[in-house]
DRENKOLZA-668614 format. One record per residue (C-alpha): residue number from 1; x, y, z; residue in one letter. Coordinates in steps of 0.25 Angstrom, whole numbers, m for minus. Layout:
BEGIN
+-----+-------+-------+-------+----+
|   i |     u |     v |     w | aa |
+-----+-------+-------+-------+----+
| NUM |     X |     Y |     Z |  A |
...
+-----+-------+-------+-------+----+
***
This chain:
BEGIN
+-----+-------+-------+-------+----+
|   i |     u |     v |     w | aa |
+-----+-------+-------+-------+----+
|   1 |   472 |   436 |   499 |  M |
|   2 |   460 |   430 |   493 |  K |
|   3 |   453 |   443 |   494 |  T |
|   4 |   464 |   450 |   486 |  N |
|   5 |   463 |   439 |   475 |  R |
|   6 |   448 |   441 |   474 |  L |
|   7 |   450 |   456 |   472 |  K |
|   8 |   460 |   453 |   461 |  K |
|   9 |   451 |   443 |   455 |  A |
|  10 |   440 |   454 |   455 |  C |
|  11 |   450 |   464 |   449 |  Y |
|  12 |   453 |   455 |   438 |  M |
|  13 |   438 |   452 |   435 |  S |
|  14 |   437 |   467 |   434 |  N |
|  15 |   448 |   468 |   424 |  I |
|  16 |   441 |   457 |   416 |  T |
|  17 |   429 |   466 |   416 |  M |
|  18 |   438 |   477 |   410 |  A |
|  19 |   443 |   467 |   399 |  V |
|  20 |   428 |   463 |   396 |  V |
|  21 |   423 |   477 |   396 |  G |
|  22 |   434 |   483 |   387 |  N |
|  23 |   440 |   473 |   378 |  L |
|  24 |   429 |   474 |   367 |  S |
|  25 |   429 |   489 |   367 |  P |
|  26 |   444 |   490 |   365 |  L |
|  27 |   442 |   480 |   353 |  L |
|  28 |   429 |   487 |   347 |  F |
|  29 |   437 |   493 |   335 |  L |
|  30 |   445 |   481 |   333 |  T |
|  31 |   432 |   473 |   332 |  F |
|  32 |   426 |   483 |   323 |  R |
|  33 |   438 |   483 |   313 |  S |
|  34 |   440 |   468 |   314 |  M |
|  35 |   426 |   463 |   314 |  Y |
|  36 |   417 |   474 |   309 |  G |
|  37 |   409 |   475 |   322 |  I |
|  38 |   400 |   487 |   323 |  S |
|  39 |   401 |   497 |   334 |  Y |
|  40 |   387 |   493 |   339 |  S |
|  41 |   391 |   478 |   340 |  L |
|  42 |   404 |   483 |   347 |  L |
|  43 |   396 |   490 |   357 |  G |
|  44 |   387 |   478 |   358 |  L |
|  45 |   399 |   470 |   363 |  L |
|  46 |   399 |   480 |   375 |  V |
|  47 |   384 |   479 |   377 |  L |
|  48 |   385 |   463 |   377 |  I |
|  49 |   397 |   464 |   387 |  N |
|  50 |   389 |   473 |   397 |  F |
|  51 |   375 |   466 |   394 |  C |
|  52 |   381 |   453 |   398 |  T |
|  53 |   387 |   459 |   410 |  Q |
|  54 |   373 |   465 |   413 |  L |
|  55 |   367 |   452 |   412 |  G |
|  56 |   376 |   446 |   422 |  V |
|  57 |   374 |   457 |   431 |  D |
|  58 |   359 |   456 |   431 |  L |
|  59 |   360 |   441 |   433 |  I |
|  60 |   368 |   443 |   446 |  F |
|  61 |   359 |   455 |   450 |  S |
|  62 |   348 |   445 |   452 |  F |
|  63 |   354 |   431 |   453 |  F |
|  64 |   367 |   433 |   460 |  S |
|  65 |   362 |   423 |   471 |  H |
|  66 |   361 |   412 |   461 |  K |
|  67 |   375 |   411 |   458 |  F |
|  68 |   388 |   405 |   464 |  N |
|  69 |   395 |   419 |   465 |  I |
|  70 |   409 |   414 |   467 |  P |
|  71 |   409 |   405 |   455 |  K |
|  72 |   403 |   415 |   446 |  V |
|  73 |   414 |   425 |   450 |  I |
|  74 |   425 |   415 |   448 |  K |
|  75 |   420 |   411 |   435 |  T |
|  76 |   418 |   424 |   429 |  M |
|  77 |   432 |   427 |   424 |  P |
|  78 |   432 |   414 |   416 |  I |
|  79 |   420 |   419 |   409 |  I |
|  80 |   427 |   432 |   406 |  G |
|  81 |   439 |   425 |   400 |  A |
|  82 |   430 |   416 |   392 |  A |
|  83 |   423 |   428 |   386 |  G |
|  84 |   436 |   434 |   382 |  L |
|  85 |   441 |   421 |   375 |  L |
|  86 |   428 |   421 |   367 |  V |
|  87 |   429 |   436 |   364 |  F |
|  88 |   443 |   434 |   359 |  S |
|  89 |   441 |   422 |   351 |  A |
|  90 |   428 |   428 |   344 |  A |
|  91 |   436 |   430 |   330 |  P |
|  92 |   440 |   415 |   330 |  W |
|  93 |   427 |   409 |   336 |  I |
|  94 |   418 |   418 |   327 |  F |
|  95 |   427 |   423 |   315 |  P |
|  96 |   415 |   428 |   307 |  H |
|  97 |   406 |   433 |   319 |  H |
|  98 |   417 |   439 |   329 |  V |
|  99 |   407 |   447 |   336 |  Y |
| 100 |   399 |   435 |   341 |  I |
| 101 |   412 |   430 |   348 |  G |
| 102 |   414 |   444 |   354 |  L |
| 103 |   400 |   444 |   359 |  V |
| 104 |   401 |   430 |   365 |  L |
| 105 |   414 |   434 |   372 |  G |
| 106 |   409 |   447 |   377 |  T |
| 107 |   397 |   440 |   383 |  I |
| 108 |   406 |   430 |   391 |  L |
| 109 |   416 |   440 |   396 |  F |
| 110 |   405 |   450 |   399 |  S |
| 111 |   398 |   440 |   408 |  A |
| 112 |   410 |   438 |   416 |  A |
| 113 |   412 |   453 |   417 |  S |
| 114 |   397 |   454 |   422 |  G |
| 115 |   400 |   444 |   433 |  L |
| 116 |   412 |   452 |   437 |  A |
| 117 |   404 |   464 |   438 |  E |
| 118 |   394 |   458 |   447 |  V |
| 119 |   404 |   451 |   456 |  W |
| 120 |   417 |   458 |   457 |  I |
| 121 |   412 |   471 |   463 |  S |
| 122 |   404 |   464 |   474 |  P |
| 123 |   416 |   455 |   477 |  I |
| 124 |   425 |   467 |   479 |  I |
| 125 |   414 |   473 |   488 |  A |
| 126 |   413 |   461 |   496 |  A |
| 127 |   428 |   461 |   500 |  L |
| 128 |   433 |   468 |   512 |  P |
| 129 |   437 |   483 |   509 |  A |
| 130 |   439 |   496 |   516 |  D |
| 131 |   432 |   503 |   505 |  D |
| 132 |   423 |   495 |   496 |  P |
| 133 |   419 |   506 |   487 |  D |
| 134 |   434 |   509 |   484 |  R |
| 135 |   437 |   494 |   482 |  E |
| 136 |   425 |   494 |   472 |  M |
| 137 |   431 |   506 |   464 |  S |
| 138 |   445 |   498 |   464 |  K |
| 139 |   438 |   486 |   458 |  L |
| 140 |   432 |   494 |   447 |  H |
| 141 |   445 |   502 |   445 |  S |
| 142 |   452 |   489 |   442 |  I |
| 143 |   442 |   487 |   431 |  Y |
| 144 |   446 |   501 |   425 |  A |
| 145 |   461 |   498 |   426 |  W |
| 146 |   458 |   484 |   419 |  G |
| 147 |   452 |   492 |   408 |  V |
| 148 |   465 |   500 |   407 |  V |
| 149 |   473 |   488 |   406 |  G |
| 150 |   464 |   481 |   396 |  V |
| 151 |   463 |   493 |   387 |  A |
| 152 |   479 |   495 |   387 |  L |
| 153 |   482 |   481 |   385 |  F |
| 154 |   471 |   479 |   374 |  A |
| 155 |   476 |   492 |   367 |  T |
| 156 |   491 |   487 |   367 |  L |
| 157 |   488 |   473 |   363 |  F |
| 158 |   480 |   477 |   351 |  L |
| 159 |   491 |   488 |   348 |  L |
| 160 |   501 |   477 |   349 |  A |
| 161 |   494 |   465 |   342 |  F |
| 162 |   484 |   472 |   334 |  G |
| 163 |   469 |   472 |   336 |  S |
| 164 |   467 |   459 |   327 |  E |
| 165 |   473 |   452 |   339 |  N |
| 166 |   462 |   457 |   349 |  W |
| 167 |   458 |   442 |   353 |  Q |
| 168 |   471 |   440 |   360 |  Y |
| 169 |   469 |   452 |   368 |  L |
| 170 |   456 |   446 |   373 |  A |
| 171 |   463 |   433 |   376 |  M |
| 172 |   474 |   440 |   384 |  I |
| 173 |   463 |   447 |   392 |  L |
| 174 |   457 |   434 |   396 |  M |
| 175 |   468 |   433 |   407 |  L |
| 176 |   461 |   443 |   415 |  I |
| 177 |   448 |   435 |   418 |  P |
| 178 |   457 |   423 |   420 |  I |
| 179 |   465 |   430 |   430 |  S |
| 180 |   452 |   434 |   437 |  A |
| 181 |   448 |   419 |   437 |  F |
| 182 |   461 |   415 |   443 |  V |
| 183 |   460 |   425 |   454 |  L |
| 184 |   446 |   422 |   458 |  F |
| 185 |   450 |   407 |   460 |  H |
| 186 |   452 |   404 |   475 |  G |
| 187 |   445 |   417 |   480 |  T |
| 188 |   432 |   417 |   488 |  K |
| 189 |   421 |   426 |   483 |  I |
| 190 |   415 |   434 |   494 |  P |
| 191 |   401 |   433 |   498 |  D |
| 192 |   392 |   444 |   491 |  M |
| 193 |   378 |   449 |   495 |  D |
| 194 |   367 |   446 |   485 |  A |
| 195 |   352 |   445 |   486 |  P |
| 196 |   348 |   430 |   488 |  E |
| 197 |   335 |   432 |   480 |  K |
| 198 |   332 |   440 |   467 |  T |
| 199 |   321 |   447 |   475 |  S |
| 200 |   332 |   453 |   483 |  G |
| 201 |   338 |   459 |   471 |  V |
| 202 |   325 |   465 |   466 |  L |
| 203 |   323 |   472 |   479 |  S |
| 204 |   336 |   480 |   477 |  L |
| 205 |   332 |   484 |   463 |  F |
| 206 |   320 |   492 |   469 |  K |
| 207 |   330 |   502 |   474 |  N |
| 208 |   331 |   514 |   465 |  P |
| 209 |   344 |   518 |   471 |  G |
| 210 |   350 |   505 |   465 |  L |
| 211 |   345 |   509 |   451 |  W |
| 212 |   352 |   522 |   452 |  L |
| 213 |   365 |   515 |   455 |  C |
| 214 |   362 |   506 |   443 |  V |
| 215 |   359 |   518 |   434 |  A |
| 216 |   372 |   524 |   438 |  A |
| 217 |   381 |   512 |   435 |  I |
| 218 |   373 |   510 |   422 |  F |
| 219 |   377 |   524 |   417 |  L |
| 220 |   391 |   523 |   423 |  G |
| 221 |   393 |   509 |   416 |  G |
| 222 |   388 |   515 |   403 |  A |
| 223 |   397 |   528 |   405 |  S |
| 224 |   410 |   520 |   408 |  E |
| 225 |   408 |   508 |   398 |  V |
| 226 |   404 |   516 |   386 |  T |
| 227 |   417 |   524 |   386 |  M |
| 228 |   425 |   513 |   390 |  A |
| 229 |   420 |   504 |   379 |  Q |
| 230 |   420 |   514 |   368 |  W |
| 231 |   432 |   523 |   371 |  C |
| 232 |   442 |   515 |   363 |  S |
| 233 |   433 |   515 |   350 |  G |
| 234 |   428 |   530 |   352 |  Y |
| 235 |   442 |   535 |   354 |  L |
| 236 |   447 |   528 |   341 |  E |
| 237 |   435 |   530 |   332 |  R |
| 238 |   429 |   543 |   337 |  A |
| 239 |   441 |   551 |   342 |  L |
| 240 |   451 |   544 |   332 |  E |
| 241 |   461 |   541 |   343 |  I |
| 242 |   470 |   529 |   339 |  P |
| 243 |   465 |   516 |   346 |  K |
| 244 |   478 |   514 |   354 |  V |
| 245 |   477 |   528 |   360 |  W |
| 246 |   462 |   527 |   361 |  G |
| 247 |   463 |   514 |   369 |  D |
| 248 |   474 |   519 |   378 |  I |
| 249 |   470 |   533 |   380 |  L |
| 250 |   455 |   531 |   379 |  G |
| 251 |   451 |   517 |   384 |  V |
| 252 |   463 |   515 |   394 |  A |
| 253 |   463 |   529 |   399 |  L |
| 254 |   448 |   528 |   401 |  F |
| 255 |   450 |   516 |   410 |  S |
| 256 |   462 |   522 |   417 |  V |
| 257 |   452 |   534 |   421 |  M |
| 258 |   442 |   523 |   424 |  L |
| 259 |   452 |   516 |   434 |  G |
| 260 |   457 |   529 |   439 |  T |
| 261 |   443 |   534 |   443 |  G |
| 262 |   440 |   521 |   450 |  R |
| 263 |   454 |   520 |   457 |  T |
| 264 |   452 |   534 |   462 |  L |
| 265 |   439 |   531 |   468 |  Y |
| 266 |   444 |   518 |   474 |  A |
| 267 |   455 |   526 |   481 |  K |
| 268 |   448 |   540 |   485 |  I |
| 269 |   433 |   539 |   480 |  G |
| 270 |   421 |   543 |   488 |  K |
| 271 |   407 |   548 |   485 |  N |
| 272 |   404 |   538 |   474 |  I |
| 273 |   391 |   544 |   470 |  T |
| 274 |   397 |   558 |   467 |  K |
| 275 |   408 |   551 |   459 |  V |
| 276 |   398 |   544 |   451 |  L |
| 277 |   391 |   558 |   448 |  F |
| 278 |   404 |   565 |   444 |  L |
| 279 |   408 |   553 |   435 |  C |
| 280 |   395 |   553 |   427 |  M |
| 281 |   398 |   568 |   425 |  C |
| 282 |   412 |   566 |   421 |  G |
| 283 |   409 |   554 |   411 |  A |
| 284 |   398 |   563 |   404 |  T |
| 285 |   408 |   574 |   401 |  L |
| 286 |   418 |   564 |   396 |  C |
| 287 |   409 |   557 |   387 |  Y |
| 288 |   405 |   570 |   381 |  L |
| 289 |   419 |   575 |   379 |  L |
| 290 |   423 |   561 |   373 |  A |
| 291 |   411 |   562 |   363 |  A |
| 292 |   412 |   577 |   358 |  V |
| 293 |   426 |   581 |   360 |  S |
| 294 |   433 |   585 |   347 |  P |
| 295 |   446 |   582 |   353 |  F |
| 296 |   450 |   567 |   353 |  P |
| 297 |   460 |   568 |   365 |  V |
| 298 |   449 |   575 |   373 |  L |
| 299 |   439 |   564 |   369 |  G |
| 300 |   449 |   553 |   373 |  L |
| 301 |   451 |   559 |   387 |  F |
| 302 |   437 |   561 |   388 |  A |
| 303 |   435 |   546 |   385 |  C |
| 304 |   446 |   542 |   395 |  A |
| 305 |   441 |   551 |   406 |  F |
| 306 |   428 |   545 |   405 |  T |
| 307 |   434 |   533 |   412 |  G |
| 308 |   437 |   542 |   425 |  F |
| 309 |   423 |   548 |   425 |  C |
| 310 |   416 |   534 |   424 |  V |
| 311 |   426 |   527 |   433 |  S |
| 312 |   417 |   526 |   445 |  M |
| 313 |   403 |   525 |   438 |  L |
| 314 |   402 |   510 |   439 |  W |
| 315 |   409 |   507 |   452 |  P |
| 316 |   404 |   519 |   458 |  G |
| 317 |   389 |   515 |   455 |  S |
| 318 |   393 |   501 |   461 |  L |
| 319 |   398 |   507 |   474 |  I |
| 320 |   385 |   516 |   475 |  V |
| 321 |   376 |   504 |   473 |  A |
| 322 |   383 |   494 |   482 |  S |
| 323 |   384 |   505 |   493 |  D |
| 324 |   369 |   508 |   492 |  R |
| 325 |   364 |   494 |   490 |  F |
| 326 |   374 |   485 |   499 |  P |
| 327 |   362 |   475 |   501 |  Q |
| 328 |   363 |   472 |   486 |  G |
| 329 |   376 |   465 |   486 |  G |
| 330 |   380 |   458 |   473 |  V |
| 331 |   367 |   462 |   466 |  V |
| 332 |   370 |   477 |   467 |  I |
| 333 |   383 |   475 |   460 |  F |
| 334 |   376 |   466 |   449 |  A |
| 335 |   365 |   476 |   447 |  L |
| 336 |   375 |   488 |   446 |  M |
| 337 |   384 |   480 |   436 |  A |
| 338 |   372 |   477 |   428 |  A |
| 339 |   369 |   492 |   427 |  G |
| 340 |   383 |   495 |   424 |  G |
| 341 |   384 |   485 |   413 |  D |
| 342 |   371 |   490 |   407 |  F |
| 343 |   377 |   503 |   406 |  G |
| 344 |   390 |   498 |   400 |  A |
| 345 |   381 |   490 |   390 |  S |
| 346 |   373 |   502 |   385 |  V |
| 347 |   383 |   513 |   384 |  G |
| 348 |   394 |   506 |   375 |  P |
| 349 |   383 |   500 |   366 |  Q |
| 350 |   376 |   514 |   365 |  L |
| 351 |   389 |   520 |   360 |  V |
| 352 |   391 |   509 |   349 |  G |
| 353 |   376 |   511 |   344 |  V |
| 354 |   377 |   526 |   344 |  V |
| 355 |   390 |   525 |   336 |  T |
| 356 |   385 |   515 |   325 |  D |
| 357 |   372 |   523 |   324 |  F |
| 358 |   380 |   536 |   321 |  A |
| 359 |   388 |   529 |   311 |  M |
| 360 |   376 |   524 |   304 |  A |
| 361 |   367 |   537 |   305 |  N |
| 362 |   368 |   545 |   292 |  D |
| 363 |   366 |   559 |   299 |  S |
| 364 |   377 |   556 |   310 |  L |
| 365 |   386 |   551 |   299 |  V |
| 366 |   384 |   564 |   291 |  A |
| 367 |   386 |   572 |   304 |  F |
| 368 |   399 |   565 |   307 |  A |
| 369 |   404 |   568 |   293 |  Q |
| 370 |   400 |   583 |   295 |  S |
| 371 |   409 |   582 |   308 |  M |
| 372 |   420 |   576 |   300 |  S |
| 373 |   420 |   563 |   309 |  I |
| 374 |   417 |   549 |   306 |  M |
| 375 |   403 |   543 |   309 |  P |
| 376 |   410 |   533 |   318 |  E |
| 377 |   416 |   545 |   326 |  Q |
| 378 |   403 |   552 |   328 |  L |
| 379 |   396 |   539 |   332 |  G |
| 380 |   406 |   536 |   343 |  M |
| 381 |   405 |   551 |   348 |  K |
| 382 |   390 |   550 |   349 |  L |
| 383 |   391 |   537 |   356 |  G |
| 384 |   400 |   542 |   366 |  I |
| 385 |   391 |   554 |   368 |  L |
| 386 |   379 |   545 |   370 |  V |
| 387 |   388 |   538 |   380 |  G |
| 388 |   388 |   551 |   388 |  M |
| 389 |   374 |   549 |   392 |  L |
| 390 |   377 |   538 |   402 |  F |
| 391 |   386 |   547 |   411 |  P |
| 392 |   377 |   559 |   409 |  L |
| 393 |   364 |   551 |   414 |  V |
| 394 |   373 |   546 |   425 |  G |
| 395 |   375 |   560 |   431 |  I |
| 396 |   361 |   561 |   437 |  P |
| 397 |   361 |   546 |   441 |  V |
| 398 |   374 |   547 |   449 |  T |
| 399 |   369 |   561 |   454 |  L |
| 400 |   357 |   554 |   460 |  A |
| 401 |   366 |   543 |   467 |  L |
| 402 |   375 |   555 |   472 |  W |
| 403 |   363 |   562 |   478 |  K |
| 404 |   357 |   549 |   483 |  G |
| 405 |   370 |   546 |   491 |  E |
| 406 |   370 |   561 |   497 |  N |
| 407 |   356 |   559 |   502 |  K |
| 408 |   359 |   545 |   508 |  N |
| 409 |   371 |   552 |   515 |  T |
| 410 |   362 |   563 |   520 |  E |
| 411 |   352 |   554 |   525 |  N |
| 412 |   362 |   545 |   532 |  A |
+-----+-------+-------+-------+----+
***
């Protein structure tokens, strides 16, 4: 019974991560219209989010043995709730500098999300299961379905009450981390392996196969989060699809496809390295279609289907790393989370920078006018096209993982 409660607490923590990772992007255009925040600064919120998580990941990669792990795990939901509170109250606390409040709230709830990334996966891995890989995929599928719920709820809330009341949306979403805190109370956190000294961590870092796994999750994280973060704004501004339909048919459908891919693997999946390779190929094609298609509907569905193609890139890379380096324990999960967060930091920020550059570059502005489109539209299209580089580079990386697995099988 306690095991089921612990699983539910982990699932609620993953849904909290869905809130933390997707609330700001859903409000990007609201922040831009209400507070005049630039695309670069909006992208910087995403960068701050994932860099904070990255910092937490790295701390626990080296020093996990220094912490009281059960207390850390049971405290993290309250940190997330506090971050959402500061984020929502930013216009009241900093009426003339709202962005400062958004940054402070982002840092707080991102720290909680980083802790969840480090510890939730190894908790699930430590619990008894007939098929641990599929349990891991199920955990990550719940994140995806959480994104669906957040996107739909946020879209309907803003439609019903107006974007000017976005603060109350953030306050309502605080109930999710609070629920995780309540569920964690009274549960026993299982023992998890971790090197007792920093030198034990450094010995793991000397293995080139580990860095190949880190490269895979870096590129996978960038491929997934770049589209997830910019899908809403891209569909509305670049493809001129109304926000409500862009969020429902774009963001929510992206997340549905993300969840579908992970759920399918949880039920019938096998040969994860082959799946990673095929996912990178599919994601490259989807990014290309989303960026260059002259038909808005095709662009919309390309954005959405990207969700299916990237669905296993993050959890799949975790599965490969944990299977190949079981002696690493928690450190492997922390290091992989760091790699994924680094990719998730770089990708969305790059899109924002490219978009702002195109809008400020006279030659590109003139080119946009010659194409009868707005500079903002051209900038976003170029940003998404640059985002395609992540899954494109991921193709040879995952191919190397696949070939490496085949060699190991033959040698066995």
